[in-house]
C-alpha positions in Angstrom: -90.4 107.8 71.7 -93.4 108.6 73.9 -96.2 106.1 73.8 -99.6 107.0 72.3 -101.1 108.1 75.5 -98.2 110.4 76.3 -98.2 111.8 72.8 -101.9 112.7 73.3 -101.0 114.3 76.6 -98.3 116.4 75.1 -100.0 117.3 71.9 -103.3 118.4 73.3 -104.3 122.0 72.4 -104.0 123.3 75.9 -100.7 125.0 75.2 -98.9 125.4 71.8 -95.4 125.7 73.3 -95.5 122.2 74.7 -97.1 120.9 71.4 -94.4 122.6 69.3 -91.4 121.3 71.3 -92.9 117.8 71.5 -93.4 117.7 67.8 -89.9 119.0 67.1 -87.8 117.4 69.9 -89.6 114.1 70.6 -91.3 113.2 67.3 -88.5 114.6 65.0 -90.9 116.7 62.9 -89.0 119.4 60.9 -89.8 123.1 61.2 -91.5 123.0 57.8 -94.0 120.3 58.9 -97.5 121.8 58.8 -98.3 120.8 62.4 -95.0 122.2 63.7 -95.6 125.5 61.8 -99.2 125.7 63.1 -98.1 125.1 66.7 -95.3 127.7 66.5 -97.7 130.3 65.0 -100.0 129.8 67.9 -97.4 130.6 70.6 -98.2 134.0 72.0 -101.8 133.9 70.6 -103.1 131.5 73.2 -101.8 129.3 76.1 -99.2 130.2 78.7 -97.3 132.8 76.6 -100.5 134.6 75.7 -101.5 134.7 79.3 -98.2 136.3 80.3 -98.3 138.8 77.4 -101.9 139.8 78.2 -100.5 141.3 81.5 -97.8 143.4 79.8 -98.0 147.1 80.2 -98.0 149.5 77.2 -94.4 150.4 78.0 -93.3 146.8 77.5 -92.8 145.8 81.1 -94.6 143.8 83.7 -95.5 144.4 87.4 -94.2 147.7 88.5 -92.5 147.7 92.0 -93.7 149.9 94.8 -92.4 153.4 94.1 -90.0 152.2 91.4 -92.1 152.0 88.3 -89.1 151.5 86.0 -87.8 148.5 88.0 -87.5 145.5 85.6 -86.3 143.0 88.3 -88.8 143.4 91.1 -91.1 142.1 92.4 -90.0 138.6 92.2 -91.1 136.7 90.1 -93.7 138.6 88.1 -91.5 141.4 86.9 -90.1 141.9 83.3 -86.8 140.0 83.8 -88.4 136.8 85.1 -91.4 136.7 82.8 -89.3 137.4 79.7 -87.1 134.4 80.7 -90.2 132.2 80.7 -91.4 133.6 77.4 -88.0 132.8 75.8 -88.3 129.2 77.1 -91.8 128.9 75.7 -90.5 129.7 72.2 -91.2 133.4 71.9 -88.7 135.5 69.9 -88.0 139.1 69.0 -90.1 138.6 65.9 -93.1 139.3 68.1 -93.2 143.1 68.7 -94.4 142.7 72.3 -91.4 140.6 73.1 -89.0 142.8 71.2 -90.3 145.8 73.2 -89.6 144.1 76.5 -86.2 142.7 75.4 -85.0 146.1 74.3 -86.0 147.6 77.6 -83.8 145.1 79.4 -80.9 145.6 76.9 -81.1 149.4 77.0 -81.3 149.7 80.8 -79.1 146.8 81.9 -76.2 147.1 79.5 -74.7 150.1 81.1 -71.1 149.4 82.2 -71.9 150.8 85.7 -74.7 148.3 86.1 -72.7 145.3 84.8 -75.6 143.0 84.3 -74.6 142.0 80.8 -71.0 141.3 81.7 -69.2 144.5 82.5 -67.4 145.4 85.7 -69.3 144.2 88.8 -71.5 141.8 86.9 -73.3 138.9 88.7 -73.1 135.4 87.2 -76.7 134.3 87.8 -78.4 137.4 86.3 -75.9 137.6 83.4 -76.2 133.9 82.6 -80.0 134.1 82.6 -79.8 137.2 80.5 -77.6 135.5 77.9 -79.8 132.4 77.8 -82.9 134.5 77.4 -81.5 136.9 74.8 -80.0 134.2 72.6 -83.3 132.4 72.5 -85.1 135.6 71.7 -82.7 136.2 68.7 -80.1 138.6 70.1 -77.0 136.4 69.8 -75.2 138.8 67.5 -75.9 141.9 69.6 -72.5 143.2 70.8 -73.9 143.5 74.4 -74.7 139.8 74.5 -71.3 138.9 73.0 -69.6 140.9 75.7 -71.8 139.1 78.3 -70.8 135.7 76.9 -67.1 136.7 77.2 -67.7 137.8 80.7 -69.3 134.5 81.7 -66.2 132.7 80.4 -63.9 135.0 82.5 -66.0 134.5 85.6 -65.4 130.7 85.6 -63.6 129.6 88.8 -60.5 127.6 88.9 -62.5 124.4 89.7 -64.6 124.8 86.6 -67.7 126.1 88.3 -69.3 129.4 88.9 -70.7 131.2 91.9 -73.3 134.0 92.1 -71.8 135.2 95.4 -68.2 135.9 96.3 -66.4 132.7 96.4 -63.1 131.1 95.3 -64.9 127.9 94.2 -68.0 127.1 92.2 -71.3 125.6 93.3 -74.0 123.5 91.6 -76.5 126.3 92.3 -74.7 128.6 89.8 -75.8 126.8 86.7 -76.8 129.7 84.5 -73.6 130.1 82.5 -73.7 126.5 81.4 -77.4 126.8 80.4 -76.5 129.9 78.5 -73.7 128.2 76.6 -76.1 125.3 75.8 -78.4 127.5 73.7 -75.6 129.0 71.6 -75.5 127.1 68.4 -72.3 125.0 68.3 -71.0 126.8 65.2 -71.3 130.1 67.0 -69.3 129.0 70.1 -65.8 130.5 70.3 -62.8 128.3 71.4 -63.0 130.0 74.8 -66.6 129.1 75.2 -66.0 125.5 74.1 -63.2 125.2 76.7 -65.5 126.7 79.4 -68.1 124.2 78.5 -65.7 121.3 78.9 -64.4 122.5 82.2 -68.0 123.3 83.4 -69.2 119.9 82.4 -66.5 118.2 84.4 -67.5 120.3 87.4 -71.1 119.2 87.3 -70.4 115.6 86.3 -67.9 115.1 89.1 -70.6 116.0 91.5 -73.2 113.8 89.8 -75.5 116.8 89.6 -76.6 116.2 93.2 -73.8 116.9 95.6 -71.2 119.5 96.2 -67.5 118.6 96.3 -67.6 117.9 100.0 -70.5 115.5 99.6 -73.2 117.9 100.9 -76.4 118.4 99.1 -79.5 120.5 99.3 -83.0 118.9 99.3 -84.6 121.3 96.8 -82.0 120.2 94.2 -83.7 116.7 94.3 -87.1 118.2 93.4 -88.6 119.2 90.0 -89.8 122.8 89.5 -90.9 125.1 86.7 -90.3 127.9 86.1 -86.7 127.7 87.6 -85.9 131.4 87.4 -82.3 131.2 88.8 -82.8 128.2 91.1 -81.0 124.9 90.5 -82.4 121.4 90.5 -81.2 118.1 89.1 -83.5 118.2 86.1 -82.1 121.7 85.2 -78.6 120.1 85.3 -79.7 117.1 83.2 -81.3 119.4 80.6 -78.3 121.6 79.9 -75.7 118.8 80.1 -77.6 116.5 77.7 -78.2 119.5 75.4 -74.4 120.0 75.4 -73.8 116.4 74.3 -72.9 114.7 77.7 -75.9 112.4 77.8 -73.8 109.2 77.6 -71.5 110.1 80.4 -71.8 107.4 83.2 -71.7 110.0 85.9 -75.2 111.2 84.9 -76.6 107.8 86.0 -77.6 108.8 89.6 -79.5 111.8 88.4 -81.1 109.8 85.6 -82.2 107.1 88.0 -83.7 109.8 90.2 -85.6 111.1 87.2 -86.9 107.6 86.4 -88.1 107.2 90.0 -90.1 110.3 89.8 -92.0 109.1 86.8 -95.6 108.3 87.6 -97.4 105.1 86.9 -99.2 107.0 84.0 -95.7 107.6 82.5 -95.8 111.3 83.2 -93.9 113.6 85.6 -95.2 116.1 88.2 -93.8 119.3 89.6 -92.7 118.7 93.2 -92.8 122.4 94.0 -92.7 125.9 92.6 -89.9 128.4 93.2 -88.8 129.8 95.6 -88.5 126.4 97.2 -86.0 127.0 100.0 -85.1 125.2 103.2 -85.7 127.1 106.4 -82.0 127.2 107.1 -81.2 128.8 103.7 -79.7 132.2 104.3 -81.1 133.5 101.0 -84.7 134.6 101.6 -85.7 137.7 99.6 -87.9 140.1 101.5 -91.5 140.3 100.3 -93.3 140.8 98.1 -92.5 137.5 96.3 -95.0 136.1 93.9 -94.5 132.5 92.6 -95.3 132.0 88.9 -97.3 128.8 88.4 -98.1 127.6 84.9 -99.0 124.2 86.3 -99.8 123.0 89.8 -97.4 120.9 91.9 -98.5 117.3 92.4 -100.6 117.2 89.2 -99.4 115.7 85.8 -97.1 118.3 84.2 -96.9 118.6 80.5 -93.8 120.8 80.8 -91.9 118.5 83.2 -92.9 115.5 81.1 -91.6 117.2 77.9 -88.3 118.1 79.5 -87.8 114.7 81.2 -88.5 112.8 77.9 -86.2 115.1 76.0 -83.4 114.4 78.6 -83.9 110.7 78.5 -83.9 110.7 74.7 -80.6 112.6 74.6 -79.2 110.2 77.1 -80.2 107.2 75.0 -82.8 105.8 77.5 
């Protein structure tokens, strides 16, 4: 349980999303608790979610791109796709008409079999995994298009248990989106195929201790804490979905958990190390401009979101 000072830090009225999740996930308050209900009702009315929604265009999208006003993916990372991912993480759902309008834009434009984003021919793991995670959180689990996308993610799993967003015979830690998508599907709604994919995927990440590829190589940004993550991996992202899936007691998480503890400040809180895109100069993946980082909090300063996620991870892991 967080100490009194940390509880005050997380429960301050700066943002209702952090307050809601802290009450629910760290203090075990039920959904019917008056404080939980009040915090949930505020999400989208003030704080980070409200700030994002205040920039939404009447059509339901955000940030038109050059001469492509219907583009929902560019510019990175202020376009509809990426901001809707953040809104889903902050606790927004399709019950809000502004969110429903944006979500339906994505579903209607991106579920075409020729596009493949939601799991048809030619689909791409990172976008589809993010889409499933986002849409399940928003309340679209039973939509046939999302069900097809879930099936596609299972079929896209490599023989080693991982996934890859580019052409490859093997998986990589960087392709984490399928596991994060499976983690938000309620256990009772997971098919036998999804359960098996989770088991194989968990072994893939656990064998690598969340920090190293199979050949022992690593990538420095994976050792840093970020938010929003968009489609970039780091060790806290891995800890979050693996502990949510019930692997918190696995001894192979210890290196990543020790790294998390080392990053805890003397005040008991965590800080963001950087914002995405956080890429090494040698990384071949550099998207051409314009690229606009999304910052809800500033790196180097105490982060309520990072502290919330870190404490949730440590609690699931029994620390």
